[in-house]
N, C-alpha and C positions, 0 to 999 in steps of 0.2 A: 504494500500500500504506500503510495507516494504522498508526501505532504505538500500542501499548496505553497506556492512561492509567494511569501508575504512581503518580500523586499526588505532592503536594509532598514528603512525608516520604521518598519513595524517593530524593530528591535530596540528602539531608543525611547527615552521619555519625551513624549510629544509636548510636554509643557515648555520645553526649550523653544519651541516654535513661537511661543507667545512673547518671547523676549525680543526687543529690538536690538540692533547692533550696539555694542558698547560705545560710549560717547567718542572715544578716541579713534575707534574704527570708522565711525561716521565722519569724523574730522578728516581722517586720511583720505577717505573717498571724496569728500567735498573739495579738497585741495589737490587731488590727483590731476596732474597735467598743468597745474598753475606753477609757474617758475618765477621766483622773485627777480627783480631787476638785478643785474650783475653787480651794481655798486651798493646793494643793500645787504649788510651783514645780518644774517638771520638771528632773530631774538625769539627764544621760545618762552612764551608766557601762557601757554595753554594748560600745562600740567602743574599741579601743586607740589612740585618737587623742590624743596629748599636747596639753594645753591651755596649756602654758607659753609665754611670749613667745619666739619664735624669736630667736636671736642677731642683733645688729645687723650683724654681719659679713656676713650673707647679702645684705642690701640694699646695703651699701657695695660689695661685690665685684660684684654684678650691675650696679650703676650704672657702675662703673669699666670693665666689659667690655661695655657696651651696644652698642658698635660691632661686636660679633661676632655679633649676632643674625641678620645676613643671610647667614651662612656655614653650609654643611652641615657637621655635626660628623662626625668619624671614629668608626666603631663602637668602635675600641679606645681612644678618649679621647685625652688629651694626655699628653706626657711629664711635665708638671708634676703632673697628677692622679695618674698611676701612681707618681711619686716620692713624693708626699705620703702615699699609701696604704701604700707599701712602708715608708717611714720610721715611720709610725704602727704598723704591724704589728710591726716590729722592736722598737720601744719598748714597746708594750703587752704583747707576749708574750715579751720577753727573748730574741729570736732571735739566734743568733750573727751577728756583723757579717759582711756579705757573703754570707750563706747564701741570703737571699731575693732573687731577681732580679725586681724589679717590672716590668721591660720585658716579660718573658715570662709573668708569673704574675698579672697584675692586669687585670681588665676592668670598666669602669664599667657599671652597669645602672640602668634607670629604675625604681628601687625593687626590692627583692629578690623581690617576688611574681612579676613577669614572668620573672625569671631562674630561680627555683625551678620554675616551671611549664615553661618551655622546656627545662630540663635533661633532662626525661624523653625528649624527642626525640633528644637526644644519647646518652643512656645505654641506652635499651631497644632491643635487637635484635629481629628477627622471632621468634626463639626462642633459648633457651639450654639447652644439653645436651639438645636435642630436645624441649623442653617450653616452655609459656608462661612468659615471664619474670615474675619477681615484683619488686614494689617494696615495700620495708618502710617502715613509718612508725609513730611512736608513736600510741597511742590513749588520750587525746585527741590531735588532730592539727590542723594548719593546712590548711584546706580545699583550697588549690591543690595540696597533695601528692596527694590522692586524685584530683582532676581530671586532673592531669598523668599519673598512672599509667594511668587508664582510657583517656584519649584517645591514649596512646602504645601501647595494645594490651596492657598488662601487667595482672597481677592485683595489686591493692592488698592488702597483708597488714597487718592492724592489730595491733600489738604492745601488750598490756596495759601501761599505765604508771600503776600505782596506788600507794597508800601502801605496799602490801606489796612493791613492786618499787623503792621509792625514787623513785617518780614518773618513772622512766625505763624503757625496755624492758629486760627481762631477757635479756641476751646469751647466757647459758648455756642458755636455753630454746630457742634457735634450733637446729633440727635440720640435719644435713648435707644432707639432701634439699632442704630449703628454701633453704639458703645456696647450694647448687650452681646453682640457677636464679635467684638474686637478681641483678638488674642494677643496682639503685640502692637505697640506704638513706638516707632522710631522717631526720636526727637533730637535734632542736632542743634547744639548751642555752645558757642557762637555758631550761627548758621553758615553752611557752605551752600551758596556762595555769598550770601548777602551780608554776613558778619554780624547779624543782630544777636544779642545775648538775652536770654530769658531772665527776668528778674525773679525775686523770691516769691512774689505773689503768683506769678505765672506757674512756676514749678510746683508750688503748693497745690494749685488747682489741678495740675496734671497728675500729681501723685494721688490726690484725692479721687480722681476719676478712675485711675488704675485699680485702686483698692475697692472702690464701690462696685465697679463692673467686672473685676476679676481678670485683668490682663497685665502683661508685663510692660513696664515702661522702660525702654532702652534708650538711655541718654548718651548720645555720641558727643563727648566733650573733647574731641581731639584737637580743637583749636583754642582751648581754654587758656593756654599759657602764652598765646600771642595776642596780647591786648595793648591798646594804645594809652589808655588813661587809668582805668581801675580794673582789678581782676574780676572776671565774671563770677556770679554766684553759681554754685554747683548743686546738683540734685542731692548728693549725700549731705551737704551742708544744710539744706532746707529740711531734709528728712530727719535729721538729728533732733529736730524739735517736734516731730510728728510721729511719736511712737505709736504703733498700731499693734494691739494685743501683745505688748512687750517686745515688739519687733520693729526697730527703727527703720530697717532697710527693706521691709516687706514690699514685694512687687517691683523693686527697683534694681536695675543693673546700669552701671556707668562704664564707659569705654574711654581709655586714654592711650596715647601713643607717643613714642619718642621720635617718630618721623618728623613731626613739626616742631615739637618742644625743643629737641636737641639736634635738629638738622641731620637726622640719622636714618633716612628712609631705607637705606640698604641693610640696616641692622635687623629690620623686620621684627620690631619688638614693641609690645604694648601690654595692656592688661585689661581685664574686666573685673569689676568689683561690685559687691552689693549683697542682696538677699542671700543668706547662707544656704537656705533650702534650695533655691534656684541654682546656686553655685555648685552644690553637691551633685545635682542632676546634670548640670552643664559639664562638670568634670567627667562624669560617667560617659556622657555622649562623646566628649572629645577623646576619651581613651580609645574609642573605636575609630576615630577619624583623623587624629593628629599625632604626629610623632614626638611632640614636645619641643621646647626651645633648647638648643644646645647649652650645656653648662657654662662654657666661656661667655656666651651671649647673655645668659642670665646674670653672670657676675658683672659684666660691663653695664648691663641695664640697671642693676641695683646701684652701681656707682653713680650713674647718671641721675637716678631719682634722688640720690642723697645730695647732689650738687646743685646749687642755685645760681652760682656765678655765671656759668655759661648761658643760662636761660635769660638772665638780665641783659647780658651782652646781645643776645639774639633779639630781644624786644627793642633794644636801642637801634639796631640795624633796621628793623621793620619800621620803626617810627620815622627814621630818616627817609625811607623809601616812600612812605605815604606823604611826607612833606614834598618830596620830589614830584610825585604824581599830582598832588594838589596844585602845584605851581602852574601846571598846564591844563588841568581838567576841571578845576573848581568853577562851578557855574555852567558846566557843560554836561550833557548826557545824564542828568540826574545824579551827578557825582555827590557822594557823601563820605564822611570818614566813619568806618564801621566800628562797632564795639570790640571786635576781635577778628582773628584770622588774617589772611594776607591777600584777599581777593578784592577786585573791583567788579561791581555789577552795574554795567553801563547800558543805558537805554539809547540805542543808536538807530532805531527805525526798523531795520531788517538785519538781524544778527548774522545770518548766513552770508548775505551780500557784503556786509562790513568785514566779515572774516576773510572772505576771498580778496577784497580790495586791500586789506592791511597786509596780507601775505604777498600779493602780486606787486603792490606799489612800495611797500616798506619792509618786506621781509620779517614782519611781526606776526607770530603765530598765536592766535587767541582761540577761544572756544565759543561757538554759538550757544546762546542761552537755551534754545529749543532742544538741545541735546541733553539738558539736565531737567527737563520738565515734560509733563504729559498733558494732553488735552482731555478735559472732561466732556461728556457727550453734549453736542450742540454748541461747544465753545471753541474759540481759537486757542492755539497753544500760547500759554501766558509767557513763555520764555522767548518767543519768536523775536520780539524787538530788542533783545539784550545780547551782550557778549560778556563773557567772564574773562578777566585778566588776572593772572597770578603774578604777584609782585615778588618773585623769587630771585631775581637777578640783583646785582649790586645797585646802589642808589644812582650811580652815574648812568648805568644802562637803563634803569627805570626812567630817569629824567629824559634821556634821549628818546626812548620808546614812546613815552606819553606825549611828548611834544610832536612826535611824528604822527601818532594817532590823531591828535587834534588837527594837524595840518591836513591829513588825508581825508578824514571824515568831515572836516569843516565845522 
């Protein structure tokens, strides 16, 4: 008896077909065949990859721990790593002494992208209140949020995060019907790309909704250490005053990374922290899916979380870059100085057209806003008029690029 020929595509997860191309794949296609003028030195401002020199402490610590490369690392990391992270969280967010138990509430991750993606497998049940679970996310959003929701079998729900909403989702617009079937809410603060930071009242409201309706609040705080004026409030900071059934971190997970804080994207090091019950289950899940962070990398990461001097230097460099950008762009394209992060979110009319012009005429590579947003039924793509610019180059390069942008776009 012969079996029917089902074809290759019958053998794969068809949920993948619901994903659009990744933003940078779309960017490459958009600019395919467009060659910058010969006298234009290319300036890459499309990717949020810091170009600052990484701290020397990384190399020093990796060398000192080179004898550990031959050992399999534990998924939960080392006590030294967990202690360093717990001490940093307590200092940074003024947590009451002894409230945060790092042994039960910290997990190292190989950059937060993989952890944010994998979280949906932990959070999304087959159904919730008899319906398809929903995963909420801001719009614009970080692409792994959407991919995680779709591949976990949930409905991604894109929450407008515009100037009118303070560049954060409007929590009061969420209906009880939607909240009842919500399994996970991704919240980025400071936001990527708009740079808006949620205040304590906003986070208190979000935490209250998560606990009332029984979903996980995943707060992506990867840009929290790159701020211009005052340090953004954190979810754990707010939750420390909102003890729920004796559990201050109930329903909350926060995500932090050394990629931005320490200009160490290649180290692929971050952590997730929060609700110890969720952390226990997340650790179990990751035992099946992740090989763990190498012991020398854990040691270097712990050293970075203990050190603040290089982070203060980092912030000073970004402030200088925003000063340089402001000199050319203030009063144009809706320019504003964000609360945190290192992006500009500029309204230029047609983001794709502007992206092509900037590459062709100035050798400046930016990202169309439409590649970070989705259209709701019957609505235009809210990101279409925008471009995102990453201020990752040195201040002199940023100054030149921004003056060129103003000249080309008029």
